[in-house]
N, CA, C and O atoms as a DFTB+ gen file, in Angstrom:
728 C
 N C O
     1  1       0.840      -1.182       0.000
     2  2       0.000       0.000       0.000
     3  2       0.885       1.245       0.000
     4  3       1.184       1.788       1.064
     5  1       1.298       1.693      -1.154
     6  2       2.191       2.849      -1.218
     7  2       1.453       4.158      -0.959
     8  3       1.095       4.881      -1.889
     9  1       1.240       4.440       0.285
    10  2       0.556       5.671       0.677
    11  2       1.523       6.484       1.523
    12  3       2.221       5.935       2.375
    13  1       1.564       7.764       1.293
    14  2       2.445       8.645       2.058
    15  2       1.893       8.750       3.486
    16  3       1.052       9.602       3.769
    17  1       2.365       7.893       4.366
    18  2       1.788       7.784       5.703
    19  2       1.912       9.024       6.576
    20  3       1.020       9.241       7.396
    21  1       2.951       9.862       6.469
    22  2       2.956      11.055       7.325
    23  2       1.742      11.958       7.116
    24  3       1.348      12.690       8.024
    25  1       1.155      11.907       5.933
    26  2      -0.019      12.742       5.651
    27  2      -1.228      12.345       6.493
    28  3      -2.134      13.154       6.699
    29  1      -1.247      11.114       6.976
    30  2      -2.356      10.643       7.819
    31  2      -2.501      11.523       9.051
    32  3      -3.614      11.838       9.473
    33  1      -1.379      11.914       9.621
    34  2      -1.388      12.611      10.899
    35  2      -1.958      14.022      10.819
    36  3      -2.280      14.612      11.850
    37  1      -2.089      14.569       9.621
    38  2      -2.640      15.924       9.493
    39  2      -4.162      15.940       9.338
    40  3      -4.770      17.010       9.359
    41  1      -4.778      14.779       9.184
    42  2      -6.241      14.719       9.057
    43  2      -6.912      15.139      10.358
    44  3      -6.392      14.887      11.445
    45  1      -8.058      15.774      10.239
    46  2      -8.798      16.274      11.407
    47  2      -9.741      15.194      11.932
    48  3     -10.962      15.279      11.798
    49  1      -9.126      14.175      12.536
    50  2      -9.847      13.018      13.071
    51  2      -9.249      12.660      14.429
    52  3      -8.160      13.130      14.754
    53  1      -9.929      11.842      15.228
    54  2      -9.386      11.459      16.539
    55  2      -8.063      10.684      16.421
    56  3      -7.808      10.017      15.419
    57  1      -7.247      10.784      17.446
    58  2      -5.923      10.148      17.459
    59  2      -5.993       8.643      17.248
    60  3      -5.173       8.082      16.520
    61  1      -6.957       7.985      17.872
    62  2      -7.041       6.525      17.727
    63  2      -7.321       6.136      16.272
    64  3      -6.918       5.059      15.831
    65  1      -8.003       6.999      15.533
    66  2      -8.264       6.725      14.117
    67  2      -7.000       6.986      13.299
    68  3      -6.747       6.289      12.316
    69  1      -6.202       7.986      13.694
    70  2      -4.891       8.177      13.053
    71  2      -4.076       6.888      13.166
    72  3      -3.500       6.416      12.186
    73  1      -4.037       6.330      14.371
    74  2      -3.260       5.106      14.608
    75  2      -3.815       3.952      13.781
    76  3      -3.054       3.200      13.170
    77  1      -5.135       3.810      13.761
    78  2      -5.775       2.771      12.954
    79  2      -5.378       2.915      11.481
    80  3      -5.001       1.929      10.847
    81  1      -5.457       4.116      10.936
    82  2      -5.116       4.338       9.528
    83  2      -3.638       4.066       9.265
    84  3      -3.281       3.522       8.220
    85  1      -2.789       4.440      10.200
    86  2      -1.361       4.172      10.060
    87  2      -1.115       2.661      10.016
    88  3      -0.359       2.175       9.175
    89  1      -1.762       1.918      10.931
    90  2      -1.645       0.456      10.922
    91  2      -2.193      -0.131       9.622
    92  3      -1.649      -1.096       9.085
    93  1      -3.258       0.455       9.135
    94  2      -3.855       0.011       7.875
    95  2      -2.858       0.169       6.721
    96  3      -2.740      -0.723       5.881
    97  1      -2.149       1.286       6.676
    98  2      -1.162       1.495       5.608
    99  2      -0.002       0.512       5.710
   100  3       0.650       0.214       4.708
   101  1       0.256       0.011       6.902
   102  2       1.351      -0.938       7.127
   103  2       0.888      -2.395       7.027
   104  3       1.675      -3.313       7.257
   105  1      -0.386      -2.606       6.685
   106  2      -0.982      -3.946       6.609
   107  2      -0.884      -4.677       7.955
   108  3      -0.623      -5.880       7.991
   109  1      -1.091      -3.961       9.041
   110  2      -0.963      -4.522      10.386
   111  2      -2.294      -4.635      11.128
   112  3      -2.311      -4.990      12.307
   113  1      -3.400      -4.340      10.462
   114  2      -4.713      -4.525      11.084
   115  2      -4.957      -6.025      11.191
   116  3      -4.654      -6.770      10.258
   117  1      -5.495      -6.470      12.308
   118  2      -5.653      -7.901      12.545
   119  2      -6.903      -8.476      11.887
   120  3      -7.844      -8.908      12.553
   121  1      -6.879      -8.464      10.568
   122  2      -7.898      -9.196       9.826
   123  2      -7.547     -10.678       9.942
   124  3      -6.465     -11.031      10.410
   125  1      -8.447     -11.520       9.523
   126  2      -8.253     -12.955       9.725
   127  2      -7.036     -13.503       8.984
   128  3      -6.389     -14.425       9.480
   129  1      -6.712     -12.970       7.827
   130  2      -5.509     -13.440       7.129
   131  2      -4.249     -13.056       7.898
   132  3      -3.306     -13.845       7.954
   133  1      -4.209     -11.867       8.489
   134  2      -3.050     -11.464       9.285
   135  2      -2.972     -12.254      10.588
   136  3      -1.877     -12.598      11.034
   137  1      -4.110     -12.542      11.200
   138  2      -4.116     -13.367      12.412
   139  2      -3.597     -14.773      12.129
   140  3      -2.914     -15.367      12.964
   141  1      -3.919     -15.301      10.956
   142  2      -3.504     -16.668      10.619
   143  2      -1.987     -16.788      10.470
   144  3      -1.458     -17.899      10.492
   145  1      -1.283     -15.674      10.320
   146  2       0.177     -15.701      10.259
   147  2       0.781     -15.982      11.633
   148  3       1.907     -16.468      11.736
   149  1       0.013     -15.669      12.700
   150  2       0.504     -15.822      14.070
   151  2      -0.051     -17.064      14.760
   152  3       0.610     -17.663      15.609
   153  1      -1.263     -17.441      14.390
   154  2      -1.905     -18.575      15.062
   155  2      -2.919     -19.209      14.119
   156  3      -3.231     -18.672      13.056
   157  1      -3.418     -20.352      14.534
   158  2      -4.413     -21.056      13.735
   159  2      -5.760     -20.329      13.818
   160  3      -6.277     -20.085      14.909
   161  1      -6.311     -19.996      12.674
   162  2      -7.618     -19.346      12.603
   163  2      -8.559     -20.321      11.905
   164  3      -8.376     -20.643      10.731
   165  1      -9.569     -20.789      12.642
   166  2     -10.483     -21.792      12.092
   167  2     -11.278     -21.273      10.904
   168  3     -11.407     -21.956       9.888
   169  1     -11.804     -20.077      11.033
   170  2     -12.645     -19.518       9.976
   171  2     -12.018     -18.215       9.494
   172  3     -11.980     -17.230      10.232
   173  1     -11.538     -18.210       8.280
   174  2     -10.885     -17.004       7.755
   175  2     -11.797     -16.218       6.821
   176  3     -11.328     -15.401       6.029
   177  1     -13.090     -16.465       6.915
   178  2     -14.023     -15.802       5.997
   179  2     -14.458     -14.428       6.504
   180  3     -14.493     -14.160       7.704
   181  1     -14.785     -13.581       5.548
   182  2     -15.288     -12.235       5.821
   183  2     -16.656     -12.344       6.492
   184  3     -17.485     -13.161       6.088
   185  1     -16.888     -11.540       7.493
   186  2     -18.150     -11.590       8.230
   187  2     -19.306     -10.945       7.475
   188  3     -20.464     -11.109       7.861
   189  1     -19.011     -10.223       6.419
   190  2     -20.055      -9.597       5.615
   191  2     -20.471     -10.468       4.430
   192  3     -21.646     -10.497       4.064
   193  1     -19.506     -11.181       3.825
   194  2     -19.820     -11.879       2.571
   195  2     -19.320     -13.315       2.495
   196  3     -19.619     -14.012       1.525
   197  1     -18.577     -13.772       3.479
   198  2     -18.053     -15.141       3.561
   199  2     -16.884     -15.442       2.621
   200  3     -16.451     -16.593       2.550
   201  1     -16.366     -14.464       1.907
   202  2     -15.146     -14.687       1.128
   203  2     -13.945     -14.577       2.062
   204  3     -14.099     -14.202       3.224
   205  1     -12.758     -14.897       1.570
   206  2     -11.538     -14.838       2.364
   207  2     -11.291     -13.405       2.837
   208  3     -11.243     -12.487       2.018
   209  1     -11.134     -13.199       4.161
   210  2     -10.940     -11.852       4.699
   211  2      -9.466     -11.460       4.666
   212  3      -8.598     -12.190       5.145
   213  1      -9.213     -10.311       4.098
   214  2      -7.903      -9.665       4.121
   215  2      -8.185      -8.175       4.260
   216  3      -9.334      -7.743       4.166
   217  1      -7.154      -7.405       4.479
   218  2      -7.351      -5.960       4.594
   219  2      -7.947      -5.408       3.305
   220  3      -8.926      -4.662       3.330
   221  1      -7.346      -5.782       2.180
   222  2      -7.854      -5.252       0.913
   223  2      -9.287      -5.719       0.664
   224  3     -10.128      -4.938       0.219
   225  1      -9.562      -6.977       0.949
   226  2     -10.925      -7.471       0.734
   227  2     -11.921      -6.724       1.617
   228  3     -12.919      -6.202       1.121
   229  1     -11.656      -6.671       2.914
   230  2     -12.598      -6.077       3.860
   231  2     -12.917      -4.625       3.526
   232  3     -14.078      -4.218       3.570
   233  1     -11.904      -3.851       3.196
   234  2     -12.108      -2.418       3.012
   235  2     -12.392      -1.985       1.567
   236  3     -12.819      -0.853       1.338
   237  1     -12.160      -2.877       0.590
   238  2     -12.339      -2.442      -0.800
   239  2     -13.020      -3.463      -1.714
   240  3     -13.780      -3.064      -2.597
   241  1     -12.777      -4.758      -1.537
   242  2     -13.325      -5.755      -2.460
   243  2     -14.623      -6.404      -2.000
   244  3     -15.377      -6.918      -2.826
   245  1     -14.894      -6.392      -0.721
   246  2     -16.127      -6.976      -0.189
   247  2     -17.333      -6.239      -0.791
   248  3     -17.275      -5.033      -1.031
   249  1     -18.403      -6.966      -1.027
   250  2     -19.617      -6.351      -1.591
   251  2     -20.092      -5.187      -0.725
   252  3     -20.543      -4.168      -1.249
   253  1     -19.995      -5.329       0.589
   254  2     -20.399      -4.262       1.508
   255  2     -19.522      -3.028       1.313
   256  3     -20.028      -1.908       1.249
   257  1     -18.215      -3.230       1.221
   258  2     -17.290      -2.111       1.011
   259  2     -17.530      -1.450      -0.341
   260  3     -17.482      -0.225      -0.450
   261  1     -17.785      -2.243      -1.361
   262  2     -18.024      -1.682      -2.699
   263  2     -19.271      -0.797      -2.713
   264  3     -19.268       0.275      -3.318
   265  1     -20.336      -1.248      -2.046
   266  2     -21.549      -0.427      -1.958
   267  2     -21.249       0.850      -1.186
   268  3     -21.649       1.942      -1.592
   269  1     -20.537       0.703      -0.063
   270  2     -20.195       1.862       0.756
   271  2     -19.421       2.894      -0.073
   272  3     -19.782       4.071      -0.075
   273  1     -18.372       2.473      -0.771
   274  2     -17.551       3.411      -1.536
   275  2     -18.310       3.993      -2.726
   276  3     -18.114       5.157      -3.075
   277  1     -19.165       3.203      -3.343
   278  2     -19.964       3.723      -4.456
   279  2     -20.861       4.862      -3.969
   280  3     -20.905       5.930      -4.579
   281  1     -21.575       4.625      -2.867
   282  2     -22.490       5.636      -2.319
   283  2     -21.727       6.882      -1.863
   284  3     -22.186       8.005      -2.071
   285  1     -20.572       6.682      -1.247
   286  2     -19.755       7.820      -0.807
   287  2     -19.253       8.602      -2.018
   288  3     -19.229       9.832      -1.995
   289  1     -18.855       7.903      -3.066
   290  2     -18.408       8.577      -4.293
   291  2     -19.515       9.440      -4.877
   292  3     -19.268      10.567      -5.307
   293  1     -20.727       8.916      -4.892
   294  2     -21.869       9.686      -5.393
   295  2     -22.097      10.904      -4.504
   296  3     -22.296      12.015      -4.996
   297  1     -22.066      10.687      -3.198
   298  2     -22.312      11.759      -2.235
   299  2     -21.274      12.877      -2.346
   300  3     -21.609      14.057      -2.241
   301  1     -20.020      12.498      -2.558
   302  2     -18.927      13.474      -2.632
   303  2     -18.678      13.987      -4.049
   304  3     -17.876      14.899      -4.250
   305  1     -19.359      13.408      -5.021
   306  2     -19.120      13.727      -6.445
   307  2     -17.642      13.559      -6.793
   308  3     -17.050      14.391      -7.481
   309  1     -17.068      12.474      -6.307
   310  2     -15.646      12.193      -6.487
   311  2     -15.450      10.685      -6.433
   312  3     -15.886      10.038      -5.481
   313  1     -14.806      10.126      -7.432
   314  2     -14.549       8.684      -7.442
   315  2     -13.503       8.356      -6.381
   316  3     -12.378       8.854      -6.436
   317  1     -13.873       7.526      -5.427
   318  2     -12.972       7.162      -4.333
   319  2     -13.325       5.757      -3.857
   320  3     -14.482       5.343      -3.927
   321  1     -12.329       5.032      -3.375
   322  2     -12.577       3.752      -2.742
   323  2     -12.351       2.525      -3.602
   324  3     -12.689       1.419      -3.180
   325  1     -11.787       2.681      -4.802
   326  2     -11.478       1.491      -5.599
   327  2     -10.376       0.677      -4.921
   328  3     -10.357      -0.551      -4.995
   329  1      -9.468       1.380      -4.265
   330  2      -8.362       0.747      -3.548
   331  2      -7.841       1.745      -2.514
   332  3      -8.328       2.870      -2.407
   333  1      -6.845       1.304      -1.764
   334  2      -6.340       2.150      -0.689
   335  2      -5.663       3.408      -1.225
   336  3      -5.733       4.467      -0.602
   337  1      -5.016       3.295      -2.368
   338  2      -4.331       4.450      -2.942
   339  2      -5.315       5.565      -3.296
   340  3      -4.989       6.744      -3.162
   341  1      -6.517       5.197      -3.748
   342  2      -7.505       6.223      -4.114
   343  2      -7.967       7.016      -2.897
   344  3      -8.362       8.176      -3.014
   345  1      -7.913       6.381      -1.731
   346  2      -8.258       7.073      -0.482
   347  2      -7.035       7.827       0.038
   348  3      -7.114       9.016       0.349
   349  1      -5.914       7.129       0.128
   350  2      -4.699       7.712       0.688
   351  2      -4.136       8.877      -0.102
   352  3      -3.503       9.763       0.471
   353  1      -4.356       8.890      -1.401
   354  2      -3.828       9.992      -2.213
   355  2      -4.461      11.328      -1.839
   356  3      -3.854      12.379      -2.044
   357  1      -5.661      11.299      -1.299
   358  2      -6.345      12.540      -0.894
   359  2      -5.738      13.126       0.381
   360  3      -5.885      14.318       0.648
   361  1      -5.056      12.287       1.170
   362  2      -4.432      12.780       2.398
   363  2      -3.297      13.757       2.096
   364  3      -2.987      14.628       2.909
   365  1      -2.681      13.608       0.928
   366  2      -1.570      14.488       0.567
   367  2      -2.016      15.932       0.387
   368  3      -1.228      16.856       0.587
   369  1      -3.265      16.129       0.014
   370  2      -3.828      17.478      -0.168
   371  2      -4.925      17.679       0.869
   372  3      -6.086      17.896       0.525
   373  1      -4.551      17.605       2.127
   374  2      -5.552      17.613       3.194
   375  2      -6.399      18.877       3.212
   376  3      -7.592      18.809       3.506
   377  1      -5.811      20.024       2.906
   378  2      -6.612      21.262       2.912
   379  2      -7.686      21.213       1.836
   380  3      -8.833      21.589       2.077
   381  1      -7.314      20.750       0.658
   382  2      -8.260      20.681      -0.456
   383  2      -9.311      19.588      -0.250
   384  3     -10.471      19.759      -0.623
   385  1      -8.899      18.466       0.344
   386  2      -9.779      17.308       0.501
   387  2     -10.143      17.043       1.962
   388  3     -10.360      15.894       2.349
   389  1     -10.211      18.090       2.766
   390  2     -10.499      17.948       4.197
   391  2     -11.761      17.111       4.441
   392  3     -11.722      16.145       5.202
   393  1     -12.858      17.470       3.811
   394  2     -14.127      16.766       4.031
   395  2     -14.038      15.333       3.507
   396  3     -14.518      14.404       4.157
   397  1     -13.435      15.153       2.353
   398  2     -13.253      13.810       1.788
   399  2     -12.457      12.943       2.755
   400  3     -12.797      11.779       2.969
   401  1     -11.403      13.498       3.337
   402  2     -10.568      12.743       4.266
   403  2     -11.316      12.388       5.545
   404  3     -11.159      11.285       6.067
   405  1     -12.110      13.293       6.042
   406  2     -12.904      13.002       7.241
   407  2     -13.917      11.906       6.936
   408  3     -14.071      10.968       7.718
   409  1     -14.604      12.018       5.810
   410  2     -15.632      11.034       5.449
   411  2     -15.006       9.665       5.183
   412  3     -15.515       8.651       5.659
   413  1     -13.915       9.628       4.432
   414  2     -13.292       8.330       4.143
   415  2     -12.715       7.696       5.409
   416  3     -12.770       6.477       5.568
   417  1     -12.168       8.503       6.299
   418  2     -11.666       7.975       7.575
   419  2     -12.811       7.429       8.420
   420  3     -12.687       6.367       9.030
   421  1     -13.917       8.151       8.454
   422  2     -15.099       7.682       9.196
   423  2     -15.636       6.395       8.591
   424  3     -16.075       5.506       9.320
   425  1     -15.608       6.285       7.275
   426  2     -16.097       5.075       6.605
   427  2     -15.209       3.874       6.930
   428  3     -15.712       2.809       7.287
   429  1     -13.896       4.040       6.808
   430  2     -12.974       2.946       7.115
   431  2     -13.081       2.520       8.573
   432  3     -13.158       1.328       8.872
   433  1     -13.086       3.493       9.481
   434  2     -13.169       3.221      10.913
   435  2     -14.505       2.554      11.256
   436  3     -14.537       1.615      12.050
   437  1     -15.590       3.024      10.674
   438  2     -16.917       2.458      10.944
   439  2     -17.019       1.025      10.440
   440  3     -17.595       0.167      11.110
   441  1     -16.464       0.765       9.270
   442  2     -16.483      -0.594       8.729
   443  2     -15.692      -1.533       9.632
   444  3     -16.115      -2.662       9.879
   445  1     -14.551      -1.071      10.122
   446  2     -13.726      -1.876      11.026
   447  2     -14.448      -2.127      12.353
   448  3     -14.468      -3.254      12.849
   449  1     -15.036      -1.082      12.921
   450  2     -15.748      -1.234      14.199
   451  2     -16.957      -2.162      14.045
   452  3     -17.231      -2.975      14.928
   453  1     -17.671      -2.043      12.939
   454  2     -18.819      -2.915      12.697
   455  2     -18.360      -4.356      12.515
   456  3     -18.984      -5.276      13.043
   457  1     -17.293      -4.556      11.783
   458  2     -16.735      -5.902      11.609
   459  2     -16.377      -6.504      12.966
   460  3     -16.648      -7.679      13.214
   461  1     -15.771      -5.709      13.843
   462  2     -15.413      -6.208      15.167
   463  2     -16.643      -6.523      16.010
   464  3     -16.633      -7.487      16.776
   465  1     -17.685      -5.738      15.885
   466  2     -18.937      -6.058      16.588
   467  2     -19.523      -7.373      16.088
   468  3     -20.029      -8.167      16.881
   469  1     -19.460      -7.603      14.802
   470  2     -19.951      -8.869      14.251
   471  2     -19.115     -10.037      14.762
   472  3     -19.639     -11.116      15.036
   473  1     -17.825      -9.810      14.884
   474  2     -16.902     -10.858      15.311
   475  2     -16.962     -11.129      16.811
   476  3     -17.066     -12.282      17.229
   477  1     -16.899     -10.082      17.616
   478  2     -16.729     -10.250      19.057
   479  2     -17.999     -10.071      19.875
   480  3     -18.120     -10.646      20.956
   481  1     -18.935      -9.294      19.384
   482  2     -20.182      -9.062      20.123
   483  2     -21.328      -9.910      19.583
   484  3     -22.448      -9.851      20.090
   485  1     -21.043     -10.689      18.564
   486  2     -22.046     -11.552      17.919
   487  2     -23.230     -10.761      17.371
   488  3     -24.360     -11.248      17.350
   489  1     -22.957      -9.536      16.927
   490  2     -23.995      -8.748      16.260
   491  2     -24.358      -9.446      14.957
   492  3     -23.596     -10.261      14.436
   493  1     -25.521      -9.117      14.447
   494  2     -25.994      -9.730      13.211
   495  2     -25.990      -8.684      12.101
   496  3     -26.505      -7.580      12.279
   497  1     -25.409      -9.031      10.962
   498  2     -25.377      -8.140       9.808
   499  2     -26.699      -8.257       9.074
   500  3     -27.091      -9.341       8.642
   501  1     -27.388      -7.119       8.938
   502  2     -28.680      -7.119       8.250
   503  2     -28.633      -6.332       6.958
   504  3     -28.963      -6.858       5.895
   505  1     -28.226      -5.074       7.040
   506  2     -28.201      -4.238       5.839
   507  2     -27.274      -3.050       6.049
   508  3     -26.679      -2.883       7.114
   509  1     -27.166      -2.239       5.023
   510  2     -26.239      -1.110       5.015
   511  2     -26.609      -0.010       6.007
   512  3     -25.746       0.786       6.377
   513  1     -27.852       0.057       6.443
   514  2     -28.250       1.148       7.342
   515  2     -27.455       1.123       8.647
   516  3     -27.217       2.170       9.250
   517  1     -27.048      -0.054       9.078
   518  2     -26.231      -0.173      10.287
   519  2     -24.873       0.510      10.091
   520  3     -24.381       1.216      10.972
   521  1     -24.290       0.285       8.931
   522  2     -23.007       0.915       8.617
   523  2     -23.167       2.416       8.434
   524  3     -22.371       3.194       8.959
   525  1     -24.192       2.830       7.691
   526  2     -24.417       4.265       7.467
   527  2     -24.668       5.005       8.775
   528  3     -24.223       6.141       8.934
   529  1     -25.369       4.383       9.705
   530  2     -25.606       5.015      11.017
   531  2     -24.293       5.274      11.736
   532  3     -24.107       6.328      12.345
   533  1     -23.389       4.315      11.664
   534  2     -22.083       4.482      12.304
   535  2     -21.280       5.611      11.649
   536  3     -20.697       6.452      12.334
   537  1     -21.263       5.615      10.322
   538  2     -20.518       6.664       9.614
   539  2     -21.103       8.029       9.965
   540  3     -20.364       8.977      10.229
   541  1     -22.421       8.126       9.968
   542  2     -23.097       9.382      10.301
   543  2     -22.745       9.825      11.724
   544  3     -22.438      10.995      11.951
   545  1     -22.788       8.895      12.677
   546  2     -22.427       9.214      14.067
   547  2     -20.989       9.713      14.164
   548  3     -20.711      10.705      14.839
   549  1     -20.079       9.018      13.486
   550  2     -18.667       9.423      13.521
   551  2     -18.508      10.845      12.988
   552  3     -17.873      11.687      13.622
   553  1     -19.083      11.101      11.832
   554  2     -18.945      12.426      11.225
   555  2     -19.516      13.498      12.146
   556  3     -18.909      14.557      12.309
   557  1     -20.654      13.244      12.739
   558  2     -21.239      14.231      13.651
   559  2     -20.387      14.429      14.894
   560  3     -20.280      15.550      15.392
   561  1     -19.784      13.372      15.402
   562  2     -18.901      13.503      16.561
   563  2     -17.602      14.218      16.206
   564  3     -17.013      14.886      17.056
   565  1     -17.156      14.087      14.978
   566  2     -15.886      14.677      14.563
   567  2     -16.040      16.101      14.051
   568  3     -15.040      16.726      13.697
   569  1     -17.238      16.628      13.999
   570  2     -17.444      18.009      13.527
   571  2     -16.638      19.012      14.344
   572  3     -16.193      20.035      13.824
   573  1     -16.453      18.711      15.623
   574  2     -15.686      19.606      16.491
   575  2     -14.243      19.761      16.023
   576  3     -13.610      20.783      16.289
   577  1     -13.725      18.760      15.334
   578  2     -12.343      18.791      14.864
   579  2     -12.200      19.481      13.513
   580  3     -11.095      19.822      13.092
   581  1     -13.312      19.678      12.849
   582  2     -13.314      20.234      11.494
   583  2     -13.187      21.758      11.529
   584  3     -13.880      22.413      12.307
   585  1     -12.312      22.330      10.701
   586  2     -12.233      23.797      10.618
   587  2     -13.580      24.388      10.198
   588  3     -14.316      23.781       9.420
   589  1     -13.891      25.559      10.713
   590  2     -15.184      26.196      10.431
   591  2     -15.430      26.391       8.941
   592  3     -16.571      26.314       8.487
   593  1     -14.386      26.639       8.188
   594  2     -14.559      26.863       6.748
   595  2     -15.044      25.609       6.012
   596  3     -15.661      25.715       4.952
   597  1     -14.769      24.431       6.565
   598  2     -15.184      23.176       5.939
   599  2     -16.460      22.591       6.537
   600  3     -17.009      21.618       6.021
   601  1     -16.921      23.189       7.620
   602  2     -18.073      22.640       8.334
   603  2     -19.346      22.562       7.489
   604  3     -20.030      21.540       7.552
   605  1     -19.703      23.583       6.703
   606  2     -20.920      23.461       5.882
   607  2     -20.879      22.272       4.914
   608  3     -21.888      21.593       4.726
   609  1     -19.735      22.023       4.311
   610  2     -19.606      20.877       3.395
   611  2     -19.744      19.558       4.137
   612  3     -20.380      18.626       3.644
   613  1     -19.148      19.478       5.321
   614  2     -19.249      18.259       6.117
   615  2     -20.689      18.020       6.561
   616  3     -21.165      16.885       6.554
   617  1     -21.377      19.090       6.945
   618  2     -22.782      18.951       7.344
   619  2     -23.657      18.528       6.165
   620  3     -24.628      17.793       6.345
   621  1     -23.321      18.984       4.976
   622  2     -24.062      18.579       3.778
   623  2     -23.890      17.072       3.528
   624  3     -24.850      16.391       3.166
   625  1     -22.692      16.565       3.719
   626  2     -22.446      15.125       3.578
   627  2     -23.231      14.355       4.634
   628  3     -23.829      13.320       4.339
   629  1     -23.228      14.862       5.867
   630  2     -23.980      14.203       6.941
   631  2     -25.465      14.133       6.606
   632  3     -26.116      13.126       6.887
   633  1     -26.002      15.183       6.014
   634  2     -27.414      15.176       5.594
   635  2     -27.662      14.113       4.524
   636  3     -28.682      13.424       4.548
   637  1     -26.730      13.987       3.598
   638  2     -26.848      12.956       2.567
   639  2     -26.826      11.559       3.155
   640  3     -27.525      10.664       2.680
   641  1     -26.020      11.375       4.190
   642  2     -25.959      10.074       4.861
   643  2     -27.277       9.735       5.548
   644  3     -27.657       8.567       5.625
   645  1     -27.971      10.751       6.047
   646  2     -29.273      10.500       6.681
   647  2     -30.239       9.861       5.690
   648  3     -31.059       9.026       6.071
   649  1     -30.146      10.252       4.419
   650  2     -30.982       9.626       3.392
   651  2     -30.641       8.146       3.232
   652  3     -31.535       7.318       3.058
   653  1     -29.350       7.811       3.290
   654  2     -28.939       6.410       3.181
   655  2     -29.480       5.594       4.350
   656  3     -29.913       4.455       4.172
   657  1     -29.452       6.178       5.540
   658  2     -29.907       5.473       6.741
   659  2     -31.395       5.167       6.653
   660  3     -31.842       4.099       7.070
   661  1     -32.155       6.104       6.111
   662  2     -33.614       5.949       6.098
   663  2     -34.120       5.040       4.981
   664  3     -35.307       4.716       4.947
   665  1     -33.249       4.626       4.074
   666  2     -33.677       3.711       3.009
   667  2     -34.100       2.378       3.608
   668  3     -33.494       1.911       4.573
   669  1     -35.131       1.765       3.046
   670  2     -35.508       0.438       3.545
   671  2     -34.397      -0.565       3.250
   672  3     -33.770      -0.525       2.191
   673  1     -34.167      -1.464       4.204
   674  2     -33.126      -2.470       4.041
   675  2     -33.547      -3.551       3.077
   676  3     -34.733      -3.778       2.839
   677  1     -32.553      -4.210       2.531
   678  2     -32.836      -5.341       1.653
   679  2     -33.001      -6.587       2.503
   680  3     -32.398      -6.703       3.569
   681  1     -33.802      -7.501       2.040
   682  2     -34.015      -8.752       2.762
   683  2     -32.749      -9.588       2.656
   684  3     -32.168      -9.723       1.580
   685  1     -32.333     -10.143       3.782
   686  2     -31.147     -10.977       3.802
   687  2     -31.543     -12.381       3.358
   688  3     -32.446     -12.982       3.939
   689  1     -30.885     -12.902       2.346
   690  2     -31.206     -14.206       1.788
   691  2     -30.415     -15.263       2.529
   692  3     -29.192     -15.168       2.626
   693  1     -31.089     -16.261       3.048
   694  2     -30.447     -17.359       3.763
   695  2     -30.450     -18.599       2.885
   696  3     -31.348     -18.771       2.061
   697  1     -29.465     -19.458       3.050
   698  2     -29.382     -20.683       2.265
   699  2     -30.592     -21.573       2.511
   700  3     -31.083     -22.215       1.583
   701  1     -31.081     -21.620       3.748
   702  2     -32.244     -22.457       4.059
   703  2     -33.475     -22.012       3.280
   704  3     -34.307     -22.842       2.913
   705  1     -33.600     -20.718       3.026
   706  2     -34.740     -20.217       2.261
   707  2     -34.660     -20.684       0.813
   708  3     -35.687     -20.986       0.205
   709  1     -33.462     -20.746       0.256
   710  2     -33.331     -21.184      -1.132
   711  2     -33.688     -22.660      -1.277
   712  3     -34.227     -23.065      -2.307
   713  1     -33.396     -23.467      -0.261
   714  2     -33.779     -24.887      -0.318
   715  2     -35.283     -25.044      -0.240
   716  3     -35.850     -25.920      -0.892
   717  1     -35.943     -24.200       0.555
   718  2     -37.397     -24.275       0.666
   719  2     -38.074     -23.925      -0.650
   720  3     -39.091     -24.516      -1.015
   721  1     -37.501     -22.959      -1.359
   722  2     -38.100     -22.509      -2.610
   723  2     -37.685     -23.371      -3.798
   724  3     -38.356     -23.379      -4.830
   725  1     -36.585     -24.093      -3.651
   726  2     -35.973     -24.725      -4.772
   727  2     -36.382     -26.048      -5.175
   728  3     -35.851     -26.590      -6.145
């Protein structure tokens, strides 16, 4: 992940998220593939889609991540989230991309926190509204860190996220249901 990591530290986000992003650039986040390097991991599948979990998969290739980045790209009117470089490259121009950096950091952090809730708290994944609620909460909590000149743009993004949250969820398809119908 060739991202200029010192630029991470200038983003207007909480310190723990700076550390998370720095670890992410170093491929040191404990996804199941990274855990399997240290110990035996019985199930290495992604908690959102059941494919093999890796940092790149979880944050960019997973169907959930792809939907998240597509919607964020539409909201920001900027193509972002195809890979880590598309996100990290915006950190180099933090003044110009302040809102983009806050939103993308909130999205990455929210996806990670939700994944951990699914893993450790036995939460159940239902639909995107759970993720959008987290991103919206993060952005609203981080408004205090945002310079006043960028605040109207950040609030506009937060309003757009409220629309995503209020969308009706899609029905989760279970394998047992397909056998009943099949």
